[in-house]
N, C-alpha and C positions, 0 to 999 in steps of 0.2 A: 327230527330236526336235532342237530348237536348243539353246539354252544351259541348263546346270545351275548352281545357286547353293548354296553350303554355307551353312547358317543360322548357325553358329558364327562363321564368319570372312568371309561375305559374298562370297566368292571366286567368281569365274564360270568356267566351264569347259565344253567341249563334251563330249557322249557319249564319242567317242573317247577324248579325255584322261581321263574318268573311268575308262574302261574300262582304260587302260593303267596308272593309278594302281591300280587294283584288281585286275590281273591274277594276283595270288598268291591270290586269295580265289575265283576262279573255277575251275571251274565250280560250286563247293560252294552259294553263295547269290546269286549274280549273275544275273538273267535274262539270256536270249540277247539277242543284238544286235537292236534294234527292238522288244523286249518290255519294256522298262523302263515301269511304271506310276507314276502319281502316288502311289498308295497304297504302293508299295514304296519309293519314293524317299523320301516322307514318314516312313517307319520308320528311314531312314538319316539324317534330318536334311538332307534336300536339296530345294530347290524347283525345280519347272519354270519356265525363263524364256520366256514367250510372244512372239510377235512384236508389237512395239508399233508405233505410227504410225511410219512412216519419214518424218522431216522433212529429213533430210539423208543424205550418204554414209557418215557415220562413227558407229560404235556406241560410246556413251560409257559403257556399263554397263546396269544395270537400275534400275528403280524398282518400288515396290509400289503398285498402284493400290487404289481404294477397295473393289473387290470382293475384295481380299485376295490376289490374284494379282500375280506379278511379270511385268513387260514389259520388252522392250528399249528403250533409251533413244538416239535417234539425234540428230546434230547435224551441222552444217556445218564441225565441227572447231575 
């Protein structure tokens, strides 16, 4: 899984960062590594950020596409 996005703040983070921040909740209700699903994340107020078209070497964040999903946004810096 690539990036995750908190809906309430728009903050982007990796699954590793998410797991570090929620380590006190585990193993109670956070699925195991590699088993996070869109449905579970949706219940937590988190969106999956899919890989967008890579038009440059720098990831500038994420954008919401017309399909309702979030994608990484790339630029030349």
